[in-house]
C-alpha positions in Angstrom: 47.1 74.5 131.7 49.6 73.5 129.9 53.0 75.6 129.8 56.6 76.4 129.9 58.6 77.0 133.0 59.5 80.2 132.9 57.7 81.8 130.4 56.1 84.7 130.1 53.9 84.6 127.5 50.9 82.6 126.1 52.0 79.2 124.2 51.0 78.6 121.0 50.0 75.2 120.0 49.1 73.5 116.3 46.1 71.6 117.2 46.1 68.6 114.2 44.3 65.9 113.1 45.3 62.5 112.0 43.3 60.6 109.9 43.7 56.6 109.2 42.4 52.6 109.3 40.4 51.8 112.5 43.0 49.1 112.9 45.6 51.7 113.0 44.5 52.7 116.7 47.5 51.1 118.5 50.0 51.7 116.2 48.8 55.6 116.3 48.8 55.7 119.9 52.7 54.1 120.5 53.6 56.2 118.2 52.2 59.8 119.9 53.2 58.4 123.0 56.7 57.5 121.6 56.9 61.2 121.1 56.2 62.5 124.1 52.7 63.9 122.8 51.4 63.6 126.4 47.2 64.1 125.3 44.8 63.2 122.3 41.0 63.1 121.8 39.3 59.8 119.6 36.8 62.4 117.0 35.4 59.4 115.5 36.6 55.8 115.0 34.3 55.0 112.1 34.1 54.8 109.2 38.1 56.3 109.9 39.9 56.7 112.9 40.7 60.1 113.6 42.4 61.5 116.3 42.9 65.1 117.6 46.5 66.4 119.4 48.3 69.4 119.9 51.7 70.3 119.2 54.0 72.9 121.3 55.4 75.6 118.9 58.7 75.4 121.6 62.0 75.4 120.0 62.6 73.1 117.4 59.0 73.1 116.4 59.1 72.4 113.3 61.3 69.8 113.1 59.8 67.9 115.9 56.0 68.5 113.0 58.2 67.2 109.8 59.2 63.8 111.4 56.0 63.2 112.7 54.4 64.1 109.6 56.9 61.6 108.1 56.3 58.6 110.4 52.9 59.2 109.7 52.5 59.2 106.5 54.9 55.8 106.3 51.6 54.5 108.3 49.7 56.2 105.2 47.9 58.0 107.7 46.6 61.5 106.9 47.8 64.8 108.6 45.8 67.9 108.6 47.1 71.2 110.9 44.0 73.2 111.8 44.5 75.9 113.7 46.7 77.6 116.5 45.8 78.2 119.6 47.1 79.4 123.0 47.2 78.6 126.3 44.6 81.4 127.3 42.1 79.3 125.0 43.2 76.1 125.7 40.6 74.9 127.9 37.7 75.6 125.4 39.4 73.4 122.5 38.0 70.6 125.0 35.5 71.4 126.6 33.1 70.2 123.5 34.2 66.9 123.9 34.0 66.2 127.8 31.3 65.9 129.8 29.9 64.7 133.4 30.2 60.6 133.2 28.9 58.2 135.5 31.5 54.8 135.9 31.4 51.6 137.9 29.5 51.3 141.1 30.0 55.4 142.2 32.6 56.9 140.2 31.4 60.7 139.0 34.1 62.0 136.6 32.9 65.2 136.4 35.0 68.4 134.3 36.2 71.1 136.6 33.8 73.7 134.3 30.5 71.5 134.7 28.4 71.6 137.7 27.4 68.6 139.3 26.1 67.9 142.9 27.3 64.7 144.0 24.4 61.8 145.4 25.2 59.9 148.7 28.1 56.9 148.1 29.4 58.7 144.8 32.8 59.7 144.7 33.2 62.5 142.4 36.5 63.2 140.6 37.1 67.1 138.8 39.0 67.0 136.7 40.8 69.1 133.9 42.5 66.9 131.6 44.6 69.5 129.7 47.1 68.5 127.1 47.5 64.7 129.5 46.3 61.7 128.5 43.0 60.1 130.8 39.8 61.2 130.7 37.8 58.6 131.4 36.5 58.3 127.8 39.0 55.6 126.2 37.6 52.4 127.1 41.4 51.3 128.1 40.9 54.4 130.7 37.1 53.5 131.9 38.0 50.0 132.3 40.9 50.4 134.2 38.3 52.7 136.3 36.3 49.9 136.6 38.7 47.4 137.2 40.0 49.6 140.3 37.5 50.6 141.7 35.9 47.0 142.1 39.4 45.9 143.8 39.6 49.2 145.8 35.9 48.6 147.2 36.3 45.0 148.4 40.1 45.1 149.5 42.8 46.9 151.2 44.9 48.9 149.7 47.0 50.6 151.6 49.7 51.6 149.0 49.1 52.1 145.3 51.2 52.3 142.1 49.8 54.5 138.7 52.3 53.9 135.8 51.6 56.7 133.0 49.1 58.6 135.2 48.1 61.0 132.1 45.7 63.0 133.7 46.0 61.7 137.6 42.3 60.3 137.1 43.2 56.7 138.2 45.8 57.9 141.3 42.6 60.3 142.3 40.7 57.5 142.3 42.8 55.0 144.8 42.6 57.7 147.0 39.5 59.1 147.3 38.1 55.3 147.0 40.7 54.6 150.6 44.5 54.1 149.3 46.7 55.4 152.5 49.0 56.6 149.9 49.5 56.6 146.2 52.6 57.3 143.4 51.8 58.1 140.6 54.4 58.6 137.8 55.0 59.6 134.2 57.5 60.2 131.6 55.9 63.7 129.9 56.6 66.3 132.3 53.5 67.8 130.3 51.4 65.4 132.1 53.1 65.8 136.0 52.2 69.3 135.7 48.3 68.3 134.7 48.2 65.8 137.4 49.7 67.9 140.2 47.0 70.5 138.8 44.3 67.7 139.2 45.6 66.1 142.9 45.4 70.0 144.1 41.6 70.3 142.2 40.1 67.2 144.4 42.2 67.8 147.3 44.3 64.4 148.1 47.8 66.5 148.0 48.9 64.6 151.6 47.6 61.1 149.8 49.3 61.7 146.2 52.6 62.3 145.0 53.3 62.9 141.3 56.5 62.2 139.5 57.7 62.4 136.3 59.7 59.1 135.9 60.3 56.9 132.7 59.6 52.9 133.3 57.8 51.3 137.0 59.3 53.6 140.3 60.9 51.6 142.4 59.8 50.0 145.8 56.6 47.8 146.7 52.5 48.5 146.0 49.4 46.5 147.2 48.1 47.8 143.7 49.7 48.9 140.4 47.7 50.3 137.6 49.6 50.7 134.4 47.0 52.2 131.7 49.8 52.1 128.5 49.8 49.8 125.4 50.8 46.1 124.7 54.3 46.7 123.7 55.3 48.8 127.2 53.5 45.7 129.0 55.9 43.4 127.6 59.3 45.8 128.3 58.3 46.0 132.0 57.0 42.9 132.6 59.1 42.1 135.6 59.7 45.3 136.8 55.5 44.7 137.8 56.1 41.7 139.2 59.0 43.1 141.3 56.6 46.2 142.3 53.9 44.1 142.8 53.8 42.6 146.8 53.3 39.1 147.3 49.5 38.4 146.7 48.8 41.8 145.6 46.9 43.3 142.2 48.1 44.4 138.5 45.9 45.8 136.7 46.8 46.4 132.6 45.0 48.3 130.2 45.4 50.0 126.5 45.9 46.6 124.7 44.7 45.6 121.4 42.8 42.6 121.2 44.8 40.7 119.1 48.1 41.8 121.5 46.0 40.2 124.5 47.6 36.8 124.4 51.3 37.6 124.8 51.0 40.2 127.4 48.7 37.4 129.6 51.7 34.6 128.4 54.2 37.8 129.7 52.8 38.5 132.7 51.7 35.1 133.7 55.7 34.0 133.3 56.1 36.6 136.0 53.7 35.2 138.7 50.4 36.6 137.6 47.3 35.2 137.1 44.2 36.4 136.0 41.7 37.7 138.2 39.2 39.6 136.4 39.3 40.6 132.4 37.4 43.2 130.2 36.9 43.9 126.3 35.4 47.2 125.3 35.7 48.5 121.5 38.6 45.9 120.8 40.4 47.7 124.0 41.4 44.7 126.5 42.1 44.9 130.3 43.4 42.7 132.7 43.1 42.4 136.4 46.0 39.7 137.8 46.9 38.9 141.0 50.7 38.3 141.8 50.9 34.5 143.2 
């Protein structure tokens, strides 16, 4: 669960719901990501889009909330503060949304509070998403998981980089599917803490290292996965090219369909070629190979 370093009392969070047009989904994701709100869930996607997230009541939260409200209202989004919760009852806020889910050929995503008996050949990821984005429920995450699974089941990937790891779900998947070393990074310190906890829950501390980092970490990797948003992919295209080994693979997700072409063009200019592409509920995920 989320915490403040050195805190001795339960931390309060505000549960906030934002209602907007479904066409504003990527714009909302960009806004919440830029303001380092680590996790949110899609409570409804039609006829109106409803996102629910939590804001920490740490020092300066009133100013942060006021600024956030102003930005959302400029988008004509409706903002509702539903209630406050503490760390002690935080986990229960998510349980109503999150259950065992099967993905791809072998993947099972199991929330830590639900029992599941694994079948032969299944790879079970136990997850407590906490405040971090990445439960496997959103198409951008589920498609990343499936594309990465297919690659890892059919290729030897000694090294993997997971950019914007969120809950750590993709990094854990890579380790379970045989990657020798995995580096997971995120700009959000809360996500880093949650990801480290999830790596430990799954017994993958020896293979997965989680760091706080803004951008694409140094090094070269057989597989790089970035589940972020289109605007960030455009900025980081050259960094992806630097990070992926020759003949390696890049998976990018979080791309709303109308921005697909500009992301593809930016990555093709960096020497990538499309290997596989998925479209799910207007969200595009790309698997690209470096020439």
